[in-house]
N, C-alpha and C positions, 0 to 999 in steps of 0.2 A: 096641381096636386096629383092629377091622374098620371102625368108624366113621371112624377116622383115615385108613385106606387109601382108603375111598370118597371122603373129602374131597380127598385128594391126586389121585385119578383125576379128580375133578370139576375141579380146578384145571388139570391137564394138558389135559383136554378143552376147557376154556374158552380156554386159551392157544392151542391148535392151531386152534380155530375162528376166533379173532380174527385170527391171522396169515393163515390160508388165505383168509378172506373179504375181509380188507383188501387183500391183494396182488391178489386177483382183481378187486376193484372199481376199484382204481387203474389196472390194465391196461385194464379195460373203459372207464373214463371217459377215459383218455388216448387210446384209439382213437376214442372218440366226439367228443372236443374237438379233438384234433390232426389226425386223419385225415378225420373226417367234418364238421368245421367247426361243431360245436355248442358255443358258448362259455359257456352260461348255467349256471354252477356253482351259484350260490346257489338259483336256482329249481329246479334238479335236486335239490338237497338237500332242499327242501321236499317234493318229490314222493316222495323216499325215505322221509321221516318219515310222510307220509300213508299210503303203502303199508304201512309197518311197523305203524302203528296199525290199519289195516283187517285185516291178517293176524292180529295179536294179538286183535282183536275176534272174528274168526271162531274162533280157537283157544279163546278164553274161552267162547264160546257152545257149543263142542263139548266143554267141560269138560276141556280139556288143562291148564288152571290155573284157580285160583279168584281172582276179582276181590276185592280187599280194600279196605274203606273206609279212607281215610287222611286226614291233615290237608290239606284242600283248599288252603288258603292256601299252605302250604309247597310242595306239588306244583306249583301254578300258578306261583309265583315261580321255582321250580327249572326248570321247563320254559321259561319266558321267558328266564331267564339263559342256559341252554344254547343257545337259538335265537339270542340276541344274540351269544354267543361265536363261533358258526359264521359269522354275518354279518361280525363284526369280523375274523376270520381271512381271509375272502375279500377284504375291503376292504384288509387289510394286504398281501395278495399283489398286489392291483391297484395300490397306491400305492408299493410298494417293489420293489427288484430281487429276483430269486429268491434270491440269496445272503443278503440281509438277512432275507428271509422265513424261510429256513432257520435263521438265527440266532434269530429269534423263536421258532421251534419248539424249538430247543435250550434256550432260556432257561426253558422251562416246567418242566423237571426241577429245577434249583436253586431256582426260586421256589416250587415245590410243597414241596420239602424245608424251605425257610425258613418257609412258612406253617404246615406241620405241626409244626415245632419250636416256633414262637412261640405258636400258638393251641391246639394239641392235645397239647402236651408230649411229642411223639414224639421218641425219641432214635435217631440214626443213627451207627453206629460209624465209625471212621476207615477201616476196610477197605471198608465200603459206599460211603463218600464217594469213596475212591480209585477204586473200580471205576466209579462214575458219572462221575468225571472222565475216565477213559480212554475210556469210551463216548462222551462228548460230543466229545472231541478227535477220535476216529475218525470219527464222523458228520460233524463239521465239515470234516475234511480231504476226505472222500469227496464231500460234497454242496455245500459253499459255494464259489462262484466269485467273484462281485464283491460289494462292500459299498457300495452307493450310498445315502447317507443323505439324508433330507429331513424337515422338521419334522412335516408332517401324517402322513406314513407312520410316523414314529417314535411319535407319539402313538397312532395306531391299533394299532401293534404292542404297546405297553405295555398298552392296554386289552384287547387280545386275550389277552395272557398272563394278566392278572389274572382275567378272566372265565372263561377255560379252566381255570385252576388251581382257582379257587373251585368251579366246576361239577363238576370231577372229585372234589374232596375231599367235596363235598356228596353226590355219588352214593354214596360209601362210607358216610358218616355217616348219611344218611337211611335207607338200607337197614337199618342196625343199629338206629337209634333208633326207627323206625316198625315194625321187625320185618317188613319186606316183602321179597319175593324180587326179583331183578333183573327178571324178567318183569313182575311186578306194578308196579314203579316205572316201567318203560319204558312200559307200557300206560297208566298214569295221566298221565305227563308228555308223551308223544309228541304228542298233539293241540295242546298249547300251543307246543311247539317248532315244529311244522309251521305253526301259524297265524302266528307271528312271521315265519318265512321266506317263507310264501306271500304275505304282504302286502308285505314289504320286498324279497323276492328279485328280482322283475322290475325294480324301481327300481334296486337295486344293480347288477344285471347290465347294464341299459341305460347306467348311469353309467360302468361300467368298460369296456364293449365298444362303446358307441354303436350297439347293435342292440336291436331289440324282440323279445322272446321270442314274443309273440303274432303277429308278422308273419313269423316264420321259416317257411320252406317245409320241412315234415317229409316226408322220403322214407321209404319202407317200411324201409330199412336203418337209418336213424336211429331210427325208432320201435322197431325190434327191439332196438337197443342200449340205448335208454332203459328199455324193459321189463326187459331183462336186468340193467341197473344197479340198478333199483329192487328186483328180487328178491334180488340179492346184498346190497343195503343192509339188508334185513331181518336177515340173519345178522350183518352188521357191527354194527348198532345193538344187537342182542340180546347179542352177544359182548362189546361194550364194557361194558355194564352188568354182565354176568356176571363179567368179569375184575376190574373195579374192586371189585365186591362181595366177591369171594372172596380178593382179594389186597390191593392198595393203589393209590392214584393214581400213586405213583412207579414201581411195577412195571409199571403200564399204559403209562407214558411210555417206560420201557425197552423194552417190547415194541413200542411205536410206532417206535422207532429201528431195531429189528430189521427191521421192515416196510420202512423206508426203504432199508436195505441190500439187502433182497430185491428191492424195486422197481427199484433201480439195476441189479442183476444181471439181472433178468428183462427190463428195458428194453433192455439190451445184447443179450441172447440172442434175444428175440422181436421187438423193434421196431428193433433195430440202432442204438440210440442211441450217441453217442460215448462211448468208455470209455478211460481212461488209467491209467498206473501209479499216479497219485495216487489215483484211485478205488479201486483194488485195495488199496493200502496202508491207506487210510482205513477200508475195510470190514473188513479183517483186524484193525485196532486196535479197531474198534467191537465186533466179535465177541468179541475177547479181553476187553474190558470187560464185555460181557454175560455171558460165561462166569464171570468172577470175581464179578459181582453175584449170579448164581444160586448159585454155590458158597458165598459168604459168607452169603447168606440161609439156605441149607440148614443150614450149620454153626451159625448162631445159633439156628435152629429146633430143632436137635438138643440144644443146650445147655438149652433150656427144657423139653424132654421129661422128663428125670429128675424135675424138680420137679413137673411135671404128673402123672406116674405116681405119685409119692409122695402127692400130694394125692388122686388117684383111689383109691389103696389105703386111705387113711384114711377116705374116704367109704364104701368097701366094708365096711371093718371096722365102721364105725358102723352101717351098714344091717343087718349080721348080728349086732350085739350086742343083748342084751335091752334093753328100753326104759329100765329104771331105771339100768342100767349105762351106757347111752348118754349119760345126762345128764352124766356125768363125763368124757367123751372130749374135750370142749372145742371141737367144731366146731358153730357155729350154723347155722341154716337159710340165712342169707345167705352164709356162708363156703362152705357146700356148693354153693350155686348158682354162686358165683364160680369154684370149683374145677372144676366140670363145664364151665363156659363156657371156662375157661382150657385145659382138655384138648382141647376141640373146636377152639379157635382158635390152637393152638400153631404151626401152619405159617404162615410169612410169605407 
């Protein structure tokens, strides 16, 4: 039970860090791009990843975590895929209206559910699906304004959805398959993500903004906000891998839409962005959907616990039974391992 409590506290801490850091970086970047006129989003993201890797490298040298050898090919392809997905999302925003871009982000949840159902045999109850539907409706009402379609923008959006979903599912599966922590996986993959964006970022940004990042005149205030943005990004990148590893890609996307609602609210409060009754209604519906999702996930987790406790009790009985008698209890070594793993992972 103590291990279960510490696991739950770890999940709560990861969720809080993800929300706090993501909302902070959005506000920081919005001030940097809208108020200070620094429009180079993709290049800035490559700097985020480079600073993240350097920070983790220092932490590893100071023995804050242990670097673990992994399947190099898997990690390289994973890093490149994530870098490409970030670039495609930025291109999607550049070629589509803000409303259609928001639709692209909303489509990530149902597509992730579809992929996990088809390829990972994961089952989602009707209650979970209903709560996700409410969430998507609420975020859509709150954030979508216009829906201007074009062929190139639509293709980029579809590619962005596919690569983002696959990348987030792989984040979860690779951590479990290679038995690595979120920190270890981020440390291994960040250089490859940064390399993809460092090479493509200036080209993408110049194509979208008609400005050259290397010809930009950097004032001390702009440099200060860039440094602040990179420092916050360390927490954002770390918490992203942490949340997906401890929960699931769908839960991470739900959390992402909570961040959207908070950003809208903070934008109105701090930056005096336009805010209407439609925004308020949408945010309330979205929060309702998030609340139901959390409640239903918790209820389904509790339903699993009696089975897990029963299995754990059987394991304990076997461990305390004499060796010869233990042969007749019926639990093999493999079943014992699976039962212990089930007990640890019973929380969604």
